[in-house]
C-alpha positions as CSV (number, residue, x, y, z in Angstrom):
1,M,-75.6,27.4,-52.0
2,P,-76.1,31.0,-50.9
3,V,-79.6,32.4,-50.4
4,R,-80.7,34.6,-53.3
5,R,-82.5,37.7,-52.2
6,S,-84.3,40.3,-54.1
7,G,-83.1,43.9,-54.2
8,I,-85.7,45.0,-51.7
9,Q,-84.9,42.2,-49.3
10,Q,-81.3,43.1,-49.5
11,E,-82.2,46.8,-48.7
12,V,-84.1,45.7,-45.6
13,L,-81.2,43.6,-44.4
14,T,-78.8,46.4,-45.1
15,L,-80.9,48.8,-43.1
16,Y,-81.2,46.3,-40.2
17,K,-77.4,45.9,-40.1
18,E,-76.8,49.7,-40.3
19,C,-79.1,50.2,-37.3
20,F,-77.1,47.8,-35.2
21,R,-73.8,49.4,-36.3
22,A,-75.2,52.8,-35.3
23,A,-76.2,51.3,-31.9
24,R,-72.7,50.2,-31.3
25,L,-71.6,53.8,-31.3
26,K,-73.9,54.6,-28.3
27,P,-72.8,54.4,-24.7
28,K,-72.3,50.8,-23.7
29,A,-74.9,50.9,-20.9
30,N,-77.6,52.0,-23.3
31,R,-76.9,49.7,-26.2
32,P,-79.3,47.0,-25.1
33,H,-82.1,49.6,-25.2
34,F,-81.2,50.4,-28.8
35,Y,-81.0,46.7,-29.7
36,T,-84.4,46.0,-28.2
37,F,-85.9,49.0,-30.0
38,I,-84.4,48.0,-33.4
39,R,-85.8,44.4,-33.1
40,Q,-89.2,45.7,-32.1
41,Q,-89.4,48.1,-35.0
42,F,-88.5,45.4,-37.5
43,R,-90.8,42.8,-36.1
44,Q,-93.9,45.0,-35.5
45,H,-94.8,45.1,-39.2
46,H,-96.1,42.0,-40.9
47,V,-95.9,42.9,-44.5
48,R,-96.3,40.5,-47.5
49,K,-93.2,40.2,-49.7
50,S,-95.3,41.4,-52.6
51,D,-96.4,44.7,-50.9
52,F,-93.7,46.8,-52.4
53,A,-95.3,50.1,-51.7
54,T,-95.5,49.5,-48.0
55,I,-92.0,48.0,-47.8
56,E,-90.5,51.0,-49.6
57,Y,-92.4,53.4,-47.3
58,L,-91.1,51.5,-44.3
59,L,-87.6,51.6,-45.7
60,R,-87.7,55.4,-46.2
61,R,-89.2,55.8,-42.7
62,G,-86.5,53.5,-41.2
63,R,-83.7,55.4,-42.9
64,R,-85.0,58.7,-41.5
65,Q,-85.2,57.2,-38.0
66,L,-81.7,55.9,-38.4
67,E,-80.4,59.3,-39.3
68,T,-82.1,60.7,-36.2
69,Y,-80.7,58.1,-33.9
70,R,-77.2,58.4,-35.3
71,Q,-77.0,61.9,-33.9
72,S,-74.5,62.2,-31.1
73,S,-77.1,64.1,-29.0
74,I,-79.2,60.9,-28.8
75,D,-77.6,58.6,-26.3
76,D,-80.5,56.5,-25.1
77,I,-83.9,55.3,-26.3
78,Q,-87.0,53.9,-24.7
79,A,-88.0,50.5,-26.2
């Protein structure tokens, strides 16, 4: 039976996947830096599932960061 996720859980997972897809467009030598950074960003926040305001804020912030890191001028990141 598939796992049922709430809409906000699905949004978080979608953002996580989009971040890794964007990292695959970066130079091969620098991809591990992006992968490490992405994991750190998602793990550093310990938010209760019911704290919707914080989750929505972090989603907005994450989307803005993703748009920044998608730019072709960004080719490496410090984790």
